[in-house]
N, C-alpha and C positions, 0 to 999 in steps of 0.2 A: 252931579253930573259922570258919570260912567267914562273911564278914561281907556281911551282905546290901545287895545296892540298896536306896535309898529309894528310892519309890513318887515321884511328883511328886503334892503333894498343893495342887493346883489344877486347873482348869477351863480350860485353853487358851485354848478359845475364849473364854470369857470374860476373860481377864488380856489376850488380843489384841485384845478390844474397848474394854477399857478403854484401851490403848496406843492406840487411834487414837485415845481423845479428846485424849491430848497433844499426842499430835500432828496433828491437826486445829486448835490451837488454838497450837502455838508450834514447828510446824512440823520439820525434822530437828536442823538446827542450834541453835536453841532451847530443846531437850529435851533434859533431862539424865539420866542412866544413875538416878539419884537422882530424880526426879520418874518416870519410867518405875516403876520397882522399887514404888516408895510406890502410884501409881494404881494399878498390876495387881496389890497386893497379895500378891508373890511375895517372894522373894530376889532380890539381885545376880548368884548363884552359878547359882541358876534359869531367870534372864534368859538367860546365858551357856548353859546345856547344854541348853536348849530353843531359843534362836533364832541362840547360835553370837556374836551381838553387836548392835553396836544398829543396826546397816544391815540386818543379817540380820531383826532384827524388824522394822525400817522397812519396804522391800521384800514383805514378811509381810503388814503393816499395809497398805499400798495396795492390795495384791492383794487381798485380803476385803473392805475398801471398797468397792473399785472392784466387787469380784463384786455386793457389796449392793445398787449405785447402780444395774448392770447390769439388777436383776433389777426394782427399783423402775420403772424409766424404762419396761422391757418390761410391768408389769405396766397402767401408765396407757398405754401406748400401745394395750394388747386391749380397754382401758376407753371404752365410749360408744356407738352404736348406728352411729355414721359414723367414717372415718379419721380424720377433721377433728380429733373429738371425741376422739378418742384424743392426735394429738399435742398439743392445748392442754391436756391432764390433765397429759403431761409437763413442760410451760414451766409449766404451772402451780403442778407440785407443787415445782419445783426453784424457783420465785418467793416459792413459802410457807415453805420452808425457805431461803433463800439468807442469812440473819443468820445462819447457821450454817456454820461454818470448811468447805469443802472439800479431803480431803484429793487428790484426784485433780487441781484446778486448783493447789490447792498447791504437789504434788508437780515436778507442772509448771515453777511460776515459781520455786523455791528449784533445780529443775536442769536445765531442760530436755531433751534427749536427751543427757546427757551420761554417763548409764552405764545398762547390756544389761538389766541385770537389773531395773530402774527398767522402763528401757521394756518390756518381755516381759513384767511385774506390771499395764502401765497398758493393752498392749494385746489381751492374750484379753478382755476384757473388751470394748475396742473391737470389739475382729471380727466380735459378736454384735450388738452395737448400732447397728453402723453400717448394715447388711444389715435389721435392724429397721425403724427408720428410714425405708429406702430404698424397703419395700415396703408402710409406712404411707402414704410419702406417691404411693407407685402410685396404693392404694387410692383416695385422697381425689382424683388425677386423672380417674383412671371414674369415681365418683362425681360429678365435676365442684366439689367445694370448694375446689380448687388447680388451674392455670393448666394447660394440657396443656403449652405449652414449655416450663415448667420441666426440667432437666433433673433425674432423681430424685437423684442423688447428691450433686450439686451443695446441691439443695435443702437434700439431710439435712446436709452439712457445716456449709450455714448454720444449721440446728437448734443443732449439736452446739455452736456458736461461740455461739449467744446463749446456753445454758445455762449456758456458763462466765460471759459475761458478765454475766449476771445475779446469779450468786456471784461475782462479782469487783465489779459497781454495789453491791449490799449491804452485802457488807464496805468498802466505801469510804462505806459512808451512806446509801445511795440509803432511801428509804422506802417499806413496804410500797404505796403508792399508785403512787408511777412503777414499782416491777415490775412491775406490773399492767399500764401504760401499756407498759413496753419488749416484757410478753408477746403486747400483744394488735398491737404494730406489726412483732412476728417474725412473730407468723399471719398478716396483712395482703400482707405483702412475700411472701407463696403466691401470692396470686387472681392 
């Protein structure tokens, strides 16, 4: 009698989203396999069968999280009647959610650029986000809301650094009012 392989009895994306929550709060090193399987509501063997190991799960979680953040940033960049409104909306969204740990920023803080597979997961989103911000900066320059003499690439890098800074400031205890002020200063620097 042939033994049939058991089908996975869990939603992979849902389990991955739960793992993202654990990794966001505890990082890779601080997240035990037990914490992960309990949060994901799967068995330990399912974790290994589906994701390979804890590192494979982490890299996939960072990739999924980064893709979700990318889409949220792009949606905000396209909002508002003027390009500067989109840039503001992107910064304000991050400021409003900065009290939640950011898996992307945390992965950079925890590992830097030491792991190629992790770098690729982060860089996939970056390769889309950077040009999107550059385009909105150029649009804002054409509309007269951003100084014409600013290098759009450098301005986009400045804004992305501010996104990370807002998240780190919030985790360090900055209040919502302080984050609003930082957002306003970031936009003021573009004039």
